[in-house]
gemmi code that builds the backbone of each chain (N, CA, C; Angstrom):
import gemmi

chains = {
    "A": [
        ("UNK", (100.679, 189.607, 121.997), (99.632, 188.572, 121.179), (98.599, 187.926, 121.884)),
        ("UNK", (97.619, 188.194, 121.307), (96.126, 187.542, 122.229), (96.206, 185.732, 121.752)),
        ("UNK", (96.737, 185.061, 123.132), (96.255, 183.965, 122.837), (94.602, 183.366, 122.577)),
        ("UNK", (94.431, 182.171, 121.825), (93.152, 181.882, 122.307), (93.171, 180.159, 122.445)),
        ("UNK", (92.521, 179.649, 123.236), (92.473, 178.392, 123.140), (91.939, 177.756, 122.276)),
        ("UNK", (92.557, 176.764, 121.395), (91.666, 175.869, 120.475), (91.224, 174.752, 121.366)),
        ("UNK", (89.822, 174.462, 121.273), (89.468, 172.913, 121.983), (90.351, 171.989, 121.584)),
        ("UNK", (91.274, 171.914, 120.407), (91.526, 170.497, 119.468), (93.097, 170.775, 119.062)),
        ("UNK", (93.610, 171.963, 119.705), (95.003, 172.309, 119.049), (95.533, 172.710, 120.881)),
        ("UNK", (94.999, 173.288, 121.684), (95.288, 174.182, 122.743), (95.551, 175.634, 122.202)),
        ("UNK", (96.400, 176.428, 123.238), (96.418, 177.756, 122.934), (97.701, 178.378, 121.588)),
        ("UNK", (97.031, 178.988, 121.069), (97.413, 179.578, 119.432), (97.541, 181.228, 119.411)),
        ("UNK", (98.281, 181.543, 118.524), (98.031, 182.602, 118.626), (96.619, 183.395, 117.773)),
        ("UNK", (96.421, 184.434, 117.890), (95.094, 184.969, 117.627), (95.061, 184.894, 115.587)),
        ("UNK", (96.109, 185.522, 115.149), (96.489, 185.086, 113.613), (95.875, 184.304, 112.884)),
        ("UNK", (95.719, 183.009, 114.023), (95.025, 181.792, 112.986), (93.932, 181.142, 113.389)),
        ("UNK", (93.120, 182.355, 113.894), (91.885, 182.275, 113.800), (90.917, 183.359, 113.221)),
        ("UNK", (89.644, 182.777, 113.332), (88.586, 183.859, 112.083), (87.258, 183.989, 113.162)),
        ("UNK", (86.552, 184.756, 112.783), (85.637, 185.110, 113.708), (84.370, 184.438, 112.857)),
        ("UNK", (83.564, 184.339, 113.734), (82.139, 183.393, 113.021), (80.748, 183.799, 113.282)),
        ("UNK", (81.042, 184.934, 114.088), (79.169, 185.443, 114.433), (78.891, 184.718, 115.817)),
        ("UNK", (77.300, 184.986, 116.135), (77.166, 184.972, 117.298), (76.593, 183.123, 117.146)),
        ("UNK", (76.939, 182.847, 118.583), (76.781, 181.202, 118.696), (75.419, 180.820, 118.926)),
        ("UNK", (75.008, 179.603, 119.194), (74.043, 179.157, 119.685), (72.654, 179.655, 118.815)),
        ("UNK", (73.124, 179.750, 117.167), (71.750, 180.451, 116.792), (70.859, 179.077, 115.883)),
        ("UNK", (69.775, 178.400, 116.650), (68.887, 177.205, 116.381), (68.519, 177.481, 114.814)),
        ("UNK", (68.929, 176.934, 114.201), (68.390, 177.123, 112.485), (66.695, 176.397, 112.868)),
        ("UNK", (65.798, 176.954, 111.973), (64.632, 176.254, 111.996), (64.268, 174.779, 111.213)),
        ("UNK", (63.403, 174.204, 111.791), (63.357, 172.892, 111.031), (62.720, 173.112, 109.833)),
        ("UNK", (62.137, 173.545, 109.739), (61.011, 173.820, 108.318), (60.960, 175.428, 108.127)),
        ("UNK", (62.003, 176.191, 107.360), (61.898, 177.250, 107.310), (60.961, 177.648, 107.033)),
        ("UNK", (59.969, 177.259, 106.106), (58.523, 177.822, 105.433), (57.689, 177.563, 106.311)),
        ("UNK", (57.824, 177.386, 107.378), (56.224, 176.864, 108.531), (56.373, 178.056, 109.159)),
        ("UNK", (57.629, 178.798, 109.242), (57.491, 179.861, 110.128), (57.312, 181.306, 109.782)),
        ("UNK", (56.616, 182.560, 110.765), (56.506, 183.619, 109.937), (57.523, 184.214, 109.437)),
        ("UNK", (57.209, 185.570, 108.672), (58.050, 186.043, 108.048), (59.049, 186.576, 109.218)),
        ("UNK", (58.551, 187.233, 110.121), (58.892, 187.997, 111.316), (60.327, 187.044, 112.191)),
        ("UNK", (59.940, 185.899, 112.042), (60.589, 184.772, 112.649), (62.066, 184.390, 112.079)),
        ("UNK", (61.510, 184.180, 110.438), (62.378, 184.137, 109.746), (63.579, 184.809, 109.336)),
        ("UNK", (63.134, 186.337, 109.623), (64.034, 187.483, 109.581), (64.848, 187.521, 111.155)),
        ("UNK", (64.804, 187.401, 112.037), (64.835, 187.075, 113.421), (66.239, 186.265, 112.952)),
        ("UNK", (65.443, 184.865, 112.650), (66.989, 183.938, 112.379), (67.997, 184.163, 111.285)),
        ("UNK", (67.546, 184.716, 110.555), (68.380, 185.082, 108.884), (69.555, 186.834, 109.671)),
        ("UNK", (68.726, 187.832, 110.096), (69.479, 188.606, 110.064), (69.930, 189.579, 111.515)),
        ("UNK", (69.137, 189.095, 112.577), (69.235, 190.164, 113.538), (70.341, 189.156, 114.627)),
        ("UNK", (71.098, 190.340, 115.255), (71.975, 189.334, 116.223), (72.223, 190.318, 117.243)),
        ("UNK", (72.808, 189.743, 118.225), (72.704, 190.659, 119.881), (73.495, 191.572, 120.024)),
        ("UNK", (74.666, 191.762, 119.034), (75.799, 192.279, 119.255), (75.951, 192.883, 120.763)),
        ("UNK", (76.173, 192.162, 121.423), (76.340, 192.596, 123.469), (77.564, 193.350, 123.375)),
        ("UNK", (77.660, 194.476, 124.309), (78.481, 194.804, 125.180), (78.786, 194.183, 126.513)),
        ("UNK", (79.718, 193.339, 126.491), (79.638, 192.595, 127.464), (80.003, 191.165, 127.134)),
        ("UNK", (79.882, 189.992, 128.045), (80.100, 188.652, 127.854), (79.117, 188.237, 126.527)),
        ("UNK", (79.632, 187.870, 125.719), (78.549, 186.910, 124.858), (79.338, 185.674, 123.943)),
        ("UNK", (78.030, 184.694, 123.763), (78.755, 183.587, 123.231), (78.891, 183.884, 121.984)),
        ("UNK", (80.345, 183.324, 120.921), (80.599, 183.431, 119.689), (81.054, 182.070, 118.937)),
        ("UNK", (80.820, 181.998, 117.742), (81.150, 181.119, 117.100), (82.792, 181.599, 116.323)),
        ("UNK", (84.032, 180.901, 116.540), (85.024, 181.030, 116.112), (85.901, 179.914, 115.358)),
        ("UNK", (86.527, 179.933, 114.392), (87.194, 179.205, 113.758), (88.982, 178.807, 113.413)),
        ("UNK", (89.163, 177.877, 113.940), (90.844, 177.918, 113.982), (91.194, 177.598, 112.439)),
        ("UNK", (91.301, 178.670, 111.559), (90.954, 178.624, 110.158), (92.493, 178.119, 109.887)),
        ("UNK", (93.739, 178.753, 110.232), (94.868, 178.282, 110.036), (95.740, 177.176, 110.768)),
        ("UNK", (94.668, 176.432, 111.265), (95.100, 175.378, 112.211), (94.358, 174.146, 112.124)),
        ("UNK", (93.457, 173.565, 113.033), (92.934, 172.062, 112.583), (91.621, 172.563, 111.696)),
        ("UNK", (91.029, 173.918, 111.567), (90.087, 174.236, 110.697), (88.717, 173.894, 110.971)),
        ("UNK", (88.689, 173.580, 112.498), (87.337, 173.218, 113.421), (86.506, 174.713, 113.693)),
        ("UNK", (85.690, 174.685, 113.835), (84.546, 175.596, 114.194), (84.498, 175.491, 115.592)),
        ("UNK", (84.601, 176.064, 116.587), (84.531, 176.086, 117.887), (83.751, 177.138, 118.460)),
        ("UNK", (83.165, 177.109, 119.883), (82.004, 178.369, 120.545), (83.177, 178.673, 121.580)),
        ("UNK", (83.180, 180.043, 121.348), (83.774, 180.919, 122.924), (83.039, 181.662, 123.335)),
        ("UNK", (83.411, 181.886, 124.852), (82.621, 183.044, 125.519), (83.588, 184.379, 125.728)),
        ("UNK", (83.457, 185.648, 125.215), (84.330, 186.238, 125.312), (83.516, 187.856, 125.707)),
        ("UNK", (84.571, 188.692, 126.436), (83.722, 189.992, 126.626), (84.250, 190.633, 125.742)),
        ("UNK", (83.427, 191.443, 125.009), (83.499, 192.637, 124.350), (84.415, 193.669, 124.441)),
        ("UNK", (83.914, 194.092, 125.630), (84.904, 195.016, 126.140), (85.987, 194.856, 126.405)),
        ("UNK", (87.241, 193.811, 126.719), (88.034, 193.846, 127.014), (89.015, 192.655, 126.242)),
        ("UNK", (87.938, 192.240, 125.444), (88.381, 191.010, 124.424), (89.296, 190.053, 125.264)),
        ("UNK", (88.736, 189.651, 126.399), (89.373, 188.683, 127.276), (88.010, 187.060, 126.864)),
        ("UNK", (89.076, 186.240, 126.389), (88.375, 185.228, 126.259), (88.058, 184.075, 127.705)),
        ("UNK", (86.792, 184.007, 127.784), (86.596, 183.474, 128.966), (86.507, 181.731, 129.570)),
        ("UNK", (86.484, 181.415, 128.036), (86.418, 179.843, 127.586), (86.004, 179.789, 126.297)),
        ("UNK", (86.384, 178.773, 125.971), (86.133, 178.178, 124.928), (85.716, 176.319, 125.167)),
        ("UNK", (84.865, 176.212, 123.941), (84.002, 174.819, 124.097), (84.014, 174.518, 122.911)),
        ("UNK", (83.659, 173.197, 122.457), (83.386, 172.282, 121.181), (82.133, 172.635, 121.001)),
        ("UNK", (81.852, 172.797, 119.425), (80.421, 172.904, 118.994), (79.460, 171.616, 119.801)),
        ("UNK", (78.577, 171.787, 120.030), (77.840, 170.910, 120.491), (77.828, 170.949, 122.168)),
        ("UNK", (78.843, 171.375, 122.657), (78.524, 171.429, 124.035), (77.562, 172.715, 124.716)),
        ("UNK", (77.713, 172.498, 125.952), (76.667, 173.703, 126.615), (77.564, 174.715, 126.882)),
        ("UNK", (77.126, 176.246, 126.718), (77.844, 176.970, 127.274), (77.993, 177.057, 128.861)),
        ("UNK", (79.448, 176.975, 128.797), (79.943, 176.919, 130.616), (79.574, 178.455, 131.232)),
        ("UNK", (79.033, 178.270, 132.294), (78.586, 179.045, 133.503), (79.563, 180.139, 133.090)),
        ("UNK", (79.229, 181.635, 132.996), (80.229, 182.345, 133.627), (79.678, 183.651, 134.009)),
        ("UNK", (80.868, 184.372, 135.032), (80.244, 185.710, 136.113), (80.129, 186.881, 134.817)),
        ("UNK", (79.519, 187.723, 134.705), (78.607, 188.710, 133.933), (80.385, 189.502, 133.784)),
        ("UNK", (80.974, 189.494, 134.872), (82.050, 190.481, 134.831), (83.155, 189.747, 134.411)),
        ("UNK", (84.205, 190.356, 133.730), (85.162, 189.395, 133.234), (86.568, 189.972, 133.999)),
        ("UNK", (87.385, 189.073, 134.386), (88.740, 189.829, 134.961), (89.720, 190.058, 134.162)),
        ("UNK", (89.643, 190.550, 132.629), (90.287, 191.461, 131.497), (91.445, 190.733, 131.541)),
    ],
    "B": [
        ("UNK", (123.592, 178.343, 111.052), (122.032, 178.877, 110.205), (121.746, 177.730, 109.334)),
        ("UNK", (120.643, 177.314, 109.155), (119.798, 176.292, 108.978), (119.882, 176.038, 107.208)),
        ("UNK", (119.841, 174.969, 106.486), (119.558, 174.905, 104.984), (118.469, 175.169, 104.750)),
        ("UNK", (118.445, 175.657, 103.616), (116.865, 175.447, 103.021), (116.820, 174.756, 101.561)),
        ("UNK", (116.122, 173.537, 101.492), (115.959, 172.997, 100.483), (115.027, 172.493, 100.227)),
        ("UNK", (114.706, 172.136, 98.710), (113.390, 171.583, 98.331), (113.311, 169.856, 98.517)),
        ("UNK", (112.089, 169.478, 99.235), (112.179, 168.356, 99.879), (111.625, 167.470, 98.364)),
        ("UNK", (112.156, 166.223, 98.496), (112.044, 165.527, 97.284), (110.616, 164.999, 97.205)),
        ("UNK", (110.027, 164.827, 95.664), (108.738, 164.983, 95.292), (108.239, 163.918, 96.333)),
        ("UNK", (106.863, 163.636, 96.303), (106.294, 162.706, 96.869), (104.459, 162.704, 96.655)),
        ("UNK", (104.061, 161.699, 96.532), (102.607, 161.934, 96.154), (101.882, 162.397, 98.073)),
        ("UNK", (100.818, 162.948, 97.534), (100.336, 163.941, 98.755), (98.882, 163.422, 98.336)),
        ("UNK", (98.158, 163.613, 99.972), (96.817, 163.229, 99.960), (96.363, 163.709, 100.942)),
        ("UNK", (94.978, 164.181, 100.923), (94.458, 164.912, 102.062), (93.173, 164.298, 102.093)),
        ("UNK", (93.507, 163.278, 103.581), (91.967, 162.200, 103.845), (91.451, 162.772, 104.987)),
        ("UNK", (90.012, 162.582, 104.899), (89.041, 163.289, 105.888), (87.845, 161.990, 106.002)),
        ("UNK", (87.806, 161.651, 107.087), (86.761, 160.771, 107.470), (86.412, 160.507, 108.750)),
        ("UNK", (85.382, 159.664, 109.474), (84.965, 159.969, 110.327), (85.473, 158.535, 111.302)),
        ("UNK", (85.273, 157.975, 112.486), (85.500, 156.194, 113.142), (85.871, 155.578, 112.095)),
        ("UNK", (84.675, 155.195, 111.291), (84.466, 154.053, 110.744), (85.568, 154.373, 109.484)),
        ("UNK", (85.732, 155.175, 109.000), (86.607, 155.388, 107.761), (88.093, 155.186, 108.124)),
        ("UNK", (88.322, 156.055, 109.177), (89.632, 155.664, 109.721), (90.132, 154.561, 110.007)),
        ("UNK", (89.313, 153.537, 110.991), (89.487, 152.297, 110.905), (89.684, 151.268, 110.010)),
        ("UNK", (89.158, 151.524, 108.929), (89.425, 151.008, 107.975), (90.686, 151.495, 106.793)),
        ("UNK", (90.647, 152.854, 106.955), (92.076, 153.342, 106.093), (93.318, 152.474, 106.727)),
        ("UNK", (93.054, 153.045, 108.277), (94.468, 152.246, 108.969), (94.883, 150.648, 108.753)),
        ("UNK", (93.933, 149.985, 107.997), (94.173, 148.666, 107.296), (94.359, 148.733, 105.834)),
        ("UNK", (93.814, 149.109, 105.528), (94.113, 149.468, 104.226), (95.804, 150.188, 103.347)),
        ("UNK", (95.877, 151.105, 104.310), (96.856, 151.712, 104.270), (98.781, 151.213, 105.291)),
        ("UNK", (98.109, 150.503, 105.881), (99.094, 149.563, 106.610), (99.508, 150.193, 107.543)),
        ("UNK", (99.053, 151.300, 108.191), (100.288, 152.453, 109.236), (98.621, 152.779, 109.704)),
        ("UNK", (98.512, 153.018, 111.307), (97.756, 153.889, 112.172), (97.525, 155.131, 111.500)),
        ("UNK", (96.615, 156.401, 111.614), (96.552, 157.175, 111.157), (96.210, 157.880, 112.652)),
        ("UNK", (97.955, 158.886, 113.371), (97.438, 159.422, 114.012), (96.459, 160.143, 115.059)),
        ("UNK", (95.932, 159.708, 116.181), (94.702, 160.058, 116.629), (94.965, 161.064, 117.602)),
        ("UNK", (96.286, 161.476, 117.834), (96.569, 162.147, 118.945), (96.449, 163.799, 118.313)),
        ("UNK", (96.072, 164.627, 118.833), (96.037, 166.273, 117.857), (97.862, 166.866, 117.727)),
        ("UNK", (97.873, 167.355, 116.795), (98.755, 167.752, 116.113), (100.351, 167.086, 115.839)),
        ("UNK", (99.852, 165.836, 115.612), (101.407, 164.616, 115.777), (101.360, 163.731, 114.493)),
        ("UNK", (102.565, 163.666, 114.190), (102.519, 162.970, 112.882), (102.868, 161.512, 112.840)),
        ("UNK", (102.968, 160.444, 111.900), (103.269, 159.183, 112.468), (104.112, 158.843, 110.900)),
        ("UNK", (105.105, 158.331, 111.199), (106.113, 157.985, 110.239), (106.137, 156.469, 110.101)),
        ("UNK", (106.070, 155.701, 109.043), (106.510, 154.468, 108.574), (107.033, 154.227, 107.340)),
        ("UNK", (108.040, 153.576, 107.931), (108.713, 153.437, 106.342), (109.139, 154.974, 105.826)),
        ("UNK", (108.701, 154.873, 104.402), (108.457, 156.094, 103.515), (107.776, 156.467, 103.728)),
        ("UNK", (106.885, 156.421, 104.549), (105.538, 157.116, 104.314), (105.111, 157.816, 105.869)),
        ("UNK", (104.218, 159.136, 105.548), (104.223, 160.082, 106.913), (102.725, 159.979, 106.680)),
        ("UNK", (102.099, 160.209, 107.772), (100.612, 160.680, 108.158), (100.565, 161.602, 109.007)),
        ("UNK", (100.093, 163.047, 108.559), (100.176, 164.539, 109.549), (99.101, 164.571, 110.042)),
        ("UNK", (98.753, 164.943, 111.292), (97.006, 164.872, 111.761), (96.917, 166.388, 111.521)),
        ("UNK", (95.821, 166.743, 110.972), (95.520, 168.014, 110.894), (94.859, 168.578, 111.379)),
        ("UNK", (93.789, 168.031, 111.433), (92.187, 168.302, 112.362), (91.653, 166.877, 112.777)),
        ("UNK", (90.802, 166.861, 113.814), (90.131, 166.180, 114.200), (89.464, 165.114, 113.487)),
        ("UNK", (89.164, 165.157, 112.097), (88.902, 164.094, 110.836), (89.779, 164.181, 109.899)),
        ("UNK", (90.966, 164.874, 109.685), (91.345, 165.211, 108.501), (93.248, 164.729, 108.709)),
        ("UNK", (93.488, 164.410, 107.804), (95.106, 163.864, 107.745), (95.358, 164.509, 106.200)),
        ("UNK", (96.846, 164.920, 106.354), (97.815, 164.513, 105.348), (98.663, 163.264, 105.013)),
        ("UNK", (98.384, 162.886, 103.946), (99.432, 161.563, 103.848), (100.248, 161.743, 102.748)),
        ("UNK", (101.293, 161.545, 103.201), (102.935, 161.658, 102.424), (103.505, 160.758, 101.964)),
        ("UNK", (103.631, 160.049, 100.519), (104.459, 159.092, 100.240), (103.638, 158.102, 99.103)),
        ("UNK", (103.973, 157.075, 98.671), (103.247, 156.069, 98.065), (102.754, 155.117, 98.821)),
        ("UNK", (101.415, 154.369, 97.883), (100.825, 153.469, 98.364), (99.510, 153.851, 99.359)),
        ("UNK", (99.031, 154.977, 99.268), (97.983, 155.449, 99.787), (96.702, 155.534, 98.799)),
        ("UNK", (96.860, 154.952, 97.391), (96.045, 155.280, 96.688), (95.213, 153.961, 96.562)),
        ("UNK", (94.314, 153.843, 97.475), (93.707, 152.912, 97.734), (91.841, 153.204, 98.235)),
        ("UNK", (90.917, 151.991, 97.689), (89.726, 152.490, 97.687), (89.417, 152.092, 98.969)),
        ("UNK", (88.441, 153.089, 99.695), (87.641, 152.409, 100.867), (86.170, 152.145, 100.723)),
        ("UNK", (85.739, 151.317, 101.822), (83.896, 150.903, 101.565), (83.423, 151.859, 102.652)),
        ("UNK", (84.050, 152.001, 103.756), (83.379, 152.632, 104.877), (83.150, 154.036, 104.342)),
        ("UNK", (81.491, 154.295, 103.843), (81.359, 155.979, 103.407), (80.945, 156.361, 104.521)),
        ("UNK", (80.854, 158.091, 104.687), (81.693, 158.543, 103.418), (83.088, 158.845, 104.433)),
        ("UNK", (83.819, 158.911, 103.408), (85.466, 159.761, 103.435), (85.516, 160.188, 102.015)),
        ("UNK", (86.663, 161.233, 102.456), (87.311, 161.616, 100.944), (88.617, 161.715, 101.209)),
        ("UNK", (88.998, 161.243, 99.792), (90.488, 161.362, 99.790), (90.856, 161.860, 98.595)),
        ("UNK", (91.913, 163.225, 98.578), (91.941, 163.980, 97.455), (93.595, 164.368, 96.878)),
        ("UNK", (93.503, 163.638, 96.043), (95.284, 163.892, 95.448), (95.796, 165.041, 95.398)),
        ("UNK", (96.506, 165.750, 96.297), (96.912, 167.255, 96.168), (98.577, 167.218, 95.824)),
        ("UNK", (99.180, 166.088, 95.630), (100.616, 166.182, 95.141), (101.069, 167.104, 94.458)),
        ("UNK", (100.256, 168.033, 93.614), (100.678, 168.735, 92.697), (100.384, 170.522, 93.348)),
        ("UNK", (99.367, 170.421, 94.414), (99.017, 171.464, 94.870), (100.225, 172.239, 95.409)),
        ("UNK", (101.003, 171.372, 96.287), (101.813, 171.942, 97.030), (103.296, 171.238, 97.087)),
        ("UNK", (103.918, 172.256, 97.639), (105.703, 171.964, 97.654), (106.302, 171.149, 98.967)),
        ("UNK", (107.095, 170.988, 99.128), (107.885, 170.611, 100.385), (109.140, 171.274, 100.550)),
        ("UNK", (109.477, 171.913, 101.718), (110.385, 172.334, 101.953), (111.018, 172.015, 103.059)),
        ("UNK", (112.481, 171.831, 103.029), (113.156, 171.221, 104.187), (113.752, 172.527, 104.853)),
        ("UNK", (114.453, 172.603, 106.233), (114.772, 173.567, 106.772), (115.829, 172.651, 107.533)),
        ("UNK", (117.084, 172.655, 107.984), (117.871, 171.702, 108.512), (118.957, 172.599, 108.869)),
        ("UNK", (119.390, 172.662, 110.514), (120.559, 173.267, 110.536), (120.288, 174.049, 112.034)),
        ("UNK", (121.365, 174.745, 112.501), (121.151, 175.825, 113.222), (120.046, 176.688, 113.194)),
        ("UNK", (119.782, 177.124, 114.541), (118.669, 178.131, 114.392), (117.342, 178.099, 113.455)),
        ("UNK", (117.001, 176.858, 112.866), (115.586, 176.263, 112.130), (114.654, 177.107, 112.913)),
        ("UNK", (114.373, 177.078, 114.097), (113.383, 177.389, 114.616), (113.363, 178.836, 114.983)),
        ("UNK", (114.283, 179.215, 115.187), (114.660, 180.952, 114.977), (114.263, 181.640, 114.045)),
        ("UNK", (114.409, 180.574, 112.745), (114.348, 181.301, 111.274), (112.796, 181.242, 111.176)),
        ("UNK", (112.046, 180.193, 111.468), (110.738, 179.703, 111.392), (110.045, 181.364, 112.071)),
        ("UNK", (110.688, 181.323, 113.226), (109.875, 182.429, 114.112), (109.818, 183.885, 113.590)),
        ("UNK", (110.272, 184.056, 112.836), (110.986, 185.244, 112.197), (109.325, 185.737, 111.422)),
        ("UNK", (108.253, 184.618, 110.904), (106.791, 184.862, 110.404), (105.889, 183.914, 110.962)),
        ("UNK", (106.637, 183.060, 112.008), (105.463, 182.051, 112.739), (105.287, 182.220, 114.134)),
        ("UNK", (104.133, 182.357, 114.464), (103.653, 183.041, 115.889), (104.079, 181.658, 117.010)),
        ("UNK", (103.809, 180.352, 116.418), (104.113, 179.248, 117.470), (105.409, 179.386, 118.255)),
        ("UNK", (105.139, 178.503, 119.629), (105.894, 178.905, 120.328), (107.041, 177.068, 119.601)),
        ("UNK", (108.196, 177.697, 119.166), (108.987, 176.117, 118.737), (110.223, 175.740, 119.617)),
        ("UNK", (109.940, 176.024, 120.847), (110.913, 175.234, 121.840), (110.917, 173.768, 121.734)),
        ("UNK", (111.827, 173.416, 121.606), (111.723, 171.808, 121.577), (111.290, 170.779, 122.551)),
        ("UNK", (111.082, 171.620, 123.791), (110.228, 171.180, 124.897), (108.129, 170.867, 124.563)),
        ("UNK", (108.039, 172.326, 123.709), (106.553, 172.350, 123.848), (106.403, 171.674, 122.193)),
        ("UNK", (107.363, 172.421, 121.135), (106.787, 171.605, 120.094), (107.659, 170.682, 119.642)),
        ("UNK", (107.514, 169.759, 120.282), (108.353, 168.648, 120.442), (108.466, 167.759, 119.490)),
        ("UNK", (109.940, 166.951, 118.669), (110.228, 166.209, 117.428), (108.872, 165.504, 117.347)),
        ("UNK", (108.235, 165.158, 116.083), (107.141, 164.788, 115.533), (105.714, 165.623, 116.079)),
        ("UNK", (105.584, 166.714, 115.968), (104.532, 167.221, 116.009), (104.601, 167.579, 115.128)),
        ("UNK", (103.023, 167.990, 114.569), (102.757, 168.841, 113.294), (101.559, 169.603, 113.483)),
        ("UNK", (101.807, 170.586, 112.793), (100.355, 171.826, 112.609), (100.243, 172.443, 111.150)),
        ("UNK", (98.823, 172.983, 111.107), (98.699, 173.877, 110.154), (98.836, 174.979, 110.544)),
        ("UNK", (99.605, 176.142, 110.232), (99.870, 177.552, 110.768), (100.113, 178.229, 109.900)),
        ("UNK", (100.264, 179.561, 110.184), (100.917, 180.363, 109.598), (102.288, 180.724, 109.520)),
        ("UNK", (102.955, 181.608, 108.280), (104.445, 181.957, 108.144), (104.197, 183.047, 107.295)),
        ("UNK", (104.463, 184.181, 108.092), (104.250, 185.492, 107.287), (102.806, 185.341, 106.661)),
        ("UNK", (102.719, 185.882, 105.316), (101.072, 185.976, 104.907), (100.855, 184.411, 104.592)),
        ("UNK", (101.306, 183.666, 104.466), (101.184, 182.045, 103.777), (100.832, 181.128, 104.826)),
        ("UNK", (100.099, 180.256, 104.346), (99.525, 179.475, 105.362), (100.468, 177.950, 105.134)),
        ("UNK", (100.881, 177.465, 105.689), (101.566, 176.304, 105.896), (101.319, 175.062, 107.023)),
        ("UNK", (101.683, 173.921, 106.400), (101.999, 172.763, 107.388), (103.502, 173.256, 107.919)),
        ("UNK", (103.506, 172.928, 109.422), (104.833, 172.295, 109.545), (104.803, 171.186, 110.575)),
        ("UNK", (106.019, 170.860, 110.225), (106.332, 169.276, 110.752), (107.459, 169.216, 111.436)),
        ("UNK", (107.690, 169.072, 112.966), (109.023, 168.904, 113.394), (109.742, 167.402, 113.290)),
        ("UNK", (110.607, 167.427, 112.577), (111.045, 166.012, 112.273), (111.981, 165.484, 112.923)),
        ("UNK", (112.909, 166.541, 113.688), (114.253, 166.337, 114.515), (114.457, 167.858, 115.190)),
        ("UNK", (115.077, 167.828, 116.150), (115.332, 169.285, 117.088), (115.435, 170.175, 115.896)),
        ("UNK", (116.434, 170.218, 115.143), (116.690, 170.750, 114.259), (116.429, 170.940, 112.795)),
        ("UNK", (115.375, 170.183, 112.469), (114.939, 169.598, 111.518), (113.258, 169.889, 110.960)),
        ("UNK", (112.773, 170.950, 110.200), (111.157, 171.367, 109.834), (111.243, 170.900, 108.366)),
        ("UNK", (110.203, 170.271, 108.358), (109.276, 170.003, 107.316), (108.297, 171.168, 106.823)),
        ("UNK", (108.170, 171.727, 106.162), (107.227, 172.989, 105.589), (106.618, 172.320, 104.337)),
        ("UNK", (105.110, 172.589, 104.480), (104.519, 172.204, 103.021), (103.334, 173.443, 102.937)),
        ("UNK", (103.740, 173.967, 101.904), (102.997, 174.968, 101.105), (102.632, 174.772, 99.623)),
        ("UNK", (101.435, 175.695, 99.846), (100.648, 175.688, 98.464), (101.857, 176.417, 96.971)),
        ("UNK", (102.166, 175.847, 95.963), (103.145, 175.966, 95.213), (103.351, 177.190, 95.299)),
        ("UNK", (102.074, 178.496, 94.737), (102.080, 179.326, 94.176), (102.912, 180.125, 95.644)),
        ("UNK", (103.124, 180.013, 96.823), (103.295, 180.682, 98.074), (104.716, 180.368, 98.323)),
        ("UNK", (105.049, 179.294, 97.056), (106.633, 178.827, 97.676), (107.766, 179.595, 97.425)),
        ("UNK", (107.413, 180.788, 96.271), (108.583, 182.035, 95.966), (108.498, 182.664, 97.537)),
        ("UNK", (107.454, 182.436, 98.101), (107.594, 183.777, 99.061), (107.805, 182.970, 100.713)),
        ("UNK", (107.804, 181.859, 100.898), (107.965, 181.575, 101.982), (109.861, 181.226, 101.925)),
        ("UNK", (109.763, 180.783, 100.308), (112.015, 180.530, 100.402), (111.901, 182.322, 100.457)),
        ("UNK", (111.408, 182.658, 99.874), (112.565, 184.336, 99.935), (112.713, 184.729, 101.686)),
        ("UNK", (111.301, 184.304, 101.876), (111.007, 185.036, 103.603), (112.285, 184.111, 104.547)),
        ("UNK", (112.306, 182.860, 104.042), (113.235, 181.911, 104.792), (114.694, 182.580, 104.679)),
        ("UNK", (114.953, 183.092, 103.321), (116.311, 183.462, 102.794), (116.863, 185.227, 103.822)),
        ("UNK", (115.828, 185.457, 103.954), (115.663, 186.809, 104.370), (116.237, 186.583, 106.235)),
        ("UNK", (115.646, 185.773, 106.461), (115.662, 185.026, 108.098), (117.036, 184.473, 107.875)),
        ("UNK", (117.171, 183.862, 106.793), (118.817, 183.380, 107.183), (120.298, 183.872, 107.490)),
        ("UNK", (119.824, 185.000, 106.237), (121.006, 186.122, 107.044), (120.949, 186.894, 108.396)),
        ("UNK", (119.740, 186.555, 108.992), (119.920, 187.025, 110.335), (121.395, 185.996, 110.917)),
        ("UNK", (121.134, 184.676, 110.185), (121.921, 184.070, 111.419), (123.439, 183.531, 110.468)),
        ("UNK", (123.720, 184.452, 109.796), (124.709, 183.983, 108.928), (126.157, 183.786, 110.109)),
    ],
}
model = gemmi.Model(1)
for chain_id, residues in chains.items():
    chain = gemmi.Chain(chain_id)
    for i, (resn, *xyz) in enumerate(residues, 1):
        res = gemmi.Residue()
        res.name, res.seqid = resn, gemmi.SeqId(i, " ")
        for name, pos in zip(("N", "CA", "C"), xyz):
            atom = gemmi.Atom()
            atom.name, atom.element = name, gemmi.Element(name[0])
            atom.pos, atom.b_iso = gemmi.Position(*pos), 0.0
            res.add_atom(atom)
        chain.add_residue(res)
    model.add_chain(chain)
structure = gemmi.Structure()
structure.add_model(model)
structure.setup_entities()
C-alpha cells in the first residue's frame, strides 16, 4: 500500500487522500483586468507533466487539510510533501522510484 | 475477542478556530484543547479530540458556551454521529480488517485519535486504552460499521 506523508499527521495510507490538481497556481488579483488569454490560462490550462511535478493533495479522511506534494507521475513516487504557503523544495528531475 | 457496544449518548461539537479563539476556548471550556497532532485530552467526563490543526471534536456536556474571539465555529453534531465502543482482545486486529492505520500500541498509542477510514465509511478512531477503542461514525453508516465489526469478530471467536 502506498504511504503518503501528511505534513500534519505523518505517514498514512493513500486511501485517506484525494488529489487536488496542479500546485502553485496563483489567482489573479483582479481577474477583470487581465486579458481573456491570461484568464483562460489561469482557469483551464494545466501542465500535465510526465515526470516530476508539484501537486495539491488533501488529507480528506484525516486532518482534512490541503498540502503540496512533489510527485513523479511516471513512478508515483512522492519525493516531498510540504504545507501550503511553503516554498517547493528543490528536487532532482530523476526519482529513485 | 473484543465486544462491540454502543457508547453512552453525549453532546458532540465540532470546534474550529485559530490561535486566538483556541486560547479563549481553553478558558471557557475549563480544559486545554490538545495542540499535538492526533492526540485527545480527557478532563473528567469530557474529551477533546484533535482532528486537524484548527479543528477539534468535543465530547461531553458543558461545551456550549459563546466566545468573543471571532472568527470561530462551533457546530452541534450530537445527532449526526454515534459512538461505538470496542473493548477486549484483538480489538486492533478487528479494526485492521477495514482500517489501514498501523494500530500497534507502540505506534498508535493510548490517547491518540484521528479521522480515518473503516471499509467504505469514514470514522473517527480514538484509542482510550491498549484494548479499548472509541469509534465515532455518522449514524447512517452505523449499521455498516457494526456489521463489518461483527464479521471481524467471527475471525477471533
